[in-house]
Every structure is written in C-alpha cells, then in structure tokens.
N, C-alpha and C positions, 0 to 999 in steps of 0.2 A: 504494500500500500504506500501511497504518498503521505508524507506528514511534514510538519515544520520542525526543524531542529534549530538549536541555538547554542552559542558558546557558553562557557561556564559562568560568565558574568560580564555582560556587555550591553551595548546600546541596541536600538531597533535594527540597525544594519547587520547585526549578527544572525538574524533570522534567515533561514534558507530552506529551500525545499529538499527533502531527502526521501529515501525509500527504505522500507524494512518490512518485516513480517507483520501481518495483522494480529491483534490480540485474540486470545481464546477465552470465551466466557467460562468462569468457574461456577461453583454451586451458588445459586441465587442471583446470578448475573445474566444480563442480556448483551448481545453484540448488536450494535447499531451501525448501519451504513449511513454515514454522516452526510446530510445535505448542507447544513449551515452550522457554524460554530460561533458562539458569542465571544466577544473580546471584553475582558474585564481588567480592572486595576490590579488584582492579584497576579494576573499573567505578566504584567510589567514588572512587578516585584520579583516574581520567580525568575524571569529572564535575567534580571540584574543581580541575581544571587542573594536576594534578601528574603525569600519566601520558599524554602525548599519543600518539595512535595512530601506528604506523610509517608511513613513506611508502607511499602506494598503498592503505592500508587504509581501510575505511569509517569515517567519524567517528562513526557510530552506536554506542552502547554495546553490549556483549554479546560474550562470548568462547566460548560453547558453546551448542549448540541440539540439539533433537531434532525430527524431522519426516519429510517424504517428499520424495524427489528429484522435481522437476518439469521440469528441463531440464538438458542436458549441454553443456558447452563442447567445442570441438574437441579431439580426442585422448583423451577419457575412454573407457576400456574396462571399468573395474571395476564401474561402477554402471549401473543402468537406471532410466528414469522409473518412478516408483511404489515404488521401494525405500524401506523405512523405515530411517533412519540416525540416528546421533548423531554430532556432529562438533565438533572444535575449530575455531573460526573466527577469522580475523584481526581481526574487528570486525563490527558490524552485526547482532548477535543479537537485540536488542530490536526486532524488526520482523517483519512477516508473511512476508517473503521475505529470504533471506540467501544469499550466495555464499561458497564456501570451496574451497580446493584439494581435489580428490578424494582425495588421499593422506592427508588429515586426518580422513576420515570412517570410521566403523565401523558394522557392523550392530547393530541392537538386540538385546541378549542375549535368549535364549529366556525366555519367560514374564515379561518385564519390560515395564512400561507406558512410554509415552513420557515421562511426567513424571519417573519415576525415571531413565530413560536420559539426560535432559537434565542430570542432576547428575553424570555420569560423566567427560566428557572433561577439563575443566580440572584437576580434582583428580587424576585418575589419570595424566594426562600429566606434571603437575608432580611428583607424589610419586614416580612410577617413575623419572623422569629424575634427580631429586635424591637420592633415598634408595637405590634399587637400582643406578643407574648411577654417579653421581658419589660417593655415599656408600658404595657397594660393601657394603651391609649383607648379612650372610650368616647362616646358621643358627648358633645358639649365641651370637650377639653381642647387644649391648644398645643400644637406641635410646631417645632422649628427644625428645619432640615437645611443643611448647607449643601452647596453645589446643586441647586435646584434643577438645572437642565441636564444633569448626568442621568444615567439609567437608574441609579439608586434614588436620586432626587425626585425624578418624575414618578417613580413607583410609589415613593412615600407620600407624595402629594395626592395621588389617586387613592391610596389606602386611607389617608386622613378623611377625604371626602366620603369614601365608602362607609367609614365608621361613624360619620357625623361629627367629626372634629374640624377645627379651624386650623389652617396651615400657613405658617410663615416660611419663606424660603430666601436664601441668599444667593446672589449671582455676581459675576464680575463685570458686566456691562449692561447698558440699557437695552440693547437688542435681546440679550438673554432674558432680561426682566420681562419684556413684552411677551416673549415666547413662554415663559414660566406662567404668567398670568393667563395666557390663552390655554395653557395646559391644566388650569384648575387651581393654582395657588391663590389663596385669599389675599395675602400680603407678600410683596416681593421687595427685597432690600438689595441695593447695589453696595456691596461691602467696600468697594474702592472709594466711594464718595460719601458714604454714610456709616456712622458707627452702628452696627447691627443691634447692639444691646440697647442703646438709646432709642432706636427706632421701635424695637419691640415694646419697651416700657411705655413709649408715647402712644402706641396703637392699642395697648391693653389697659389704658387708664392706670398705669403703674401697678397692675396686678401680677404681671408676669405670665410664664408658661408652665404647662404641666409636663411636657416631654420634649427633650432635645435629642435628635439623632446626630451624633458628633463624629465627623471624619477628620477633625483638625487636631484635637488634643490640647497640649499644654498652652499654646498661645491664647486660646479662648476660654480656658478653664475658669479663671476668676470671673469673667463676665457671665459665663454660663451659670455658675453658682449664684450670681447676683440676680439673674432674671428668672430663675426658677421659683415658682410659688411654693407654698407649703405642700409637702408630700410630693414634690416634683421628682421626675426621674431623668437622669442624664445617662444616655446609652452610647457607649463607644463602639464604633465598628472599624475605625482606622485612626492613624495618628500622623497625618501628613505634615504637621508642624512640630512633632516631637512628643515623646511620652514621659520624659523625666523632668522633675522639678519640684519646687516646694508648693504646698497647698495649705490654705487656712481652713481648718476643720470646723470652725465655729458656724459658718452658714449651714453646713450639713446637719449639725446638731440642732441649731435654732429652728430650721425649717423642715426637719425630718426628711431630708433629701436622700434619694437612693442613687448611688453611682454603680453602674453595671455595664456589661458589654459582652460581646462574643464574636467569634469567627465561625463561619459555617463549615469550612473544610475539615477541621479537627473533630467535629461532632460524630457520634456513632451513627451507624446505619439506622438503628432504632430511633434515634433522636430525629434524624432527617426524615424518616418515614412519618413520624408524628406531624412534622411541618407539612410534608407532602399531603397527608390526609386532610389537614386543616385547609390547605389551599384548594384541594379538590372539592371540598364541601362548600367553602365560602366564596372563593375567588373565581374558580373555573366557570360556574354558572354565569357570573357577570361577564367574563370573557366571551362565553358563548353568545351572549346577547349584544356584544360590541360595546358594552358600557365601560370596560376597562381595557385599554389597548396600549401596547408598547409603541414607542416612537423609534423607528429605525432611522438613525441619522446618517449612516454611511454603510456601504457594502463594498467589500474588496474580494477579489478572487484569492484562493488560498495562497498562491505563490506571491501575493503582494501583502503578506502578513506584516512585513516591516513598515509599510505605509500605514497600515491600520494602527500599529503601535505608536508610530510617530504622531498620528492624529490624536490619539488618546492622550499622549504625553503633552501635546500642545495645549490641551484644554479648549480647543475650538469647536469640538463636536457638541451635538445636542442629541440626547437619547443614546440608543444603543449603536454600537459598531459590530457588524457581523462579517464573518468570512464565508464566502460561497465555496463549499468543498465539492459537492456534487449536486448542484441545483437542478 
C-alpha cells in the first residue's frame, strides 16, 4: 500500500510518499480501505517528534479516516465487509489501508460524503469527551473556546448550540470572526485587538463563564481563573503556549473551580467506545438531518500531505483539512 512516511523529527517537507505492506486486523479490529484521512494538530506534533504514538500503534500519521471495511478481525460482529464507516484510529490514517478497533468506528451519516465524514471522529470524540462529559456543559451555561475557526473550535460551537449553551469564541482576524459568527458562535473576540477576558466580562455583565475549553495553557491561565464563575470548569486539551509555571490557588478555592483535561489517544478502547456510543445516540441523528455538519476547509491528495501540514501550521485554514487517499 501507499502511505506517508516522515523523518524522525522535522518540518512538513519531510513528509513523503512510501510503500509497504498493509496492516492485518487483529481480534476486535477492522481493516478499512481509506478514502479520506483527516489532518489534525497531533499529527504535526508527532511528525516533529513531540507526540510519539502509544505502544502497539502504527507509527504512520493519521488519527481519523473514512472509507469501506474490507476485512474483519476475529470476534467482530458489528460490521460487515463493504460497510462505509468513519473511524477514530490509533494511528496509520495517512495510508491506503488502516486498522482500528471496531468499537471506534461509526456509520457514515445519511447524505454525507466520505470527505466530510473523515472530518468527524477526532473533533467530535475530543469535544464531546471534554466539553459534554468532563466539562459537564448544560443548557443555559456559557462556554469559551479558543481558535474558533479550527475543526475543534467549530465543533465546540455546534455542540454548545446543540446543548442550549451560549458560546464565546476567539479568533485572530476579522474575517475569521465573521466566519465564526456565521458558523453559530454567539460572541466572537479578535484576541489580537481585544483582551478576551475583558470582552467576556463586559458581555456577561461581569458574571463570567461556566466552561472554558483551553488549547493555550499557561499564558491564559490567570485570566481564565478570573473569568470563570462559581463552580466553573477549565478543561485543557492542548498547551500551545506552555504548560509550566506558577499558579495562584486562591481563585480555585474561592470559586470552587475545577481544572481538568484529557487527551483522546491514550484512552482505553472501552473509554473510547463509551464516547462513540454517546455520539451515536446524541450527535449522529443530528448529522443525519444536516443540523450539525463539519466544514471542510481544504482537500489535498495524499502525496501532497506536506502542503496540508504547512497549511495547518500557518493557521490560515478554516475547519477541517483532509487528505484524499482513494476518493
């Protein structure tokens, strides 16, 4: 099969097309002939040597795919050869064939093409687990998400509206702000021209927020603690600005704040299945009706994976970037 290889730690230019044997599904796994693979920030980190794959996972990049089941490992009962699926995968997505636990696959939503479906798993698994589960966001509450036009950001905006919450989002320019509003954000802040914390307090009558989905870390920590209201939840999913530094614990005690966070890749198959089942019950019916849809911002053929990575690193994209493997 063809797949994308990369150096031990380098830039996007190290990505190159290679050939090797396809994987073989083990007990509880399915083999997918990949149509499209989603491109995600963890792929950038893995390529640069800062996010090694877990033990037993494919060293090939790629955490989500869409395509068709072509083989079943022992014990698989839920899927059949020929089924069209989208799946969260432990690695190996940038390839013509990829294996994944059967419990991490979902059917393609009605009337959705394979390219759009490839942009669902990583974002929806991550956002549901961290905002709905760990963040416990509910109707009437307020959510702040940074990077509003990213795949994660747009998904979090849609989830907030689905749950009946109000969403604030930050972006880096006015064009992205307009796009974010059109995508459903109630309030959008250009963090380059406006202090997001001051803007949040001004638009909440100084009451603050209930949940913050944080991708920045240390540089925003003090402001995040200040703008969370009593019983607020700060949920970390990345640390683009750094993870180490001092913290004043008083606001946490005074307001009964909860600081938590998680990464999806290290979770057990059982934990991921629980998220999969929640999405299947709550979100997939909405996708079937076209009420929640991913935005595919760019498509590249597999052999142009380096261009896809360069675009993601530039921050100029909106929504998902996908690789066309066998469209």
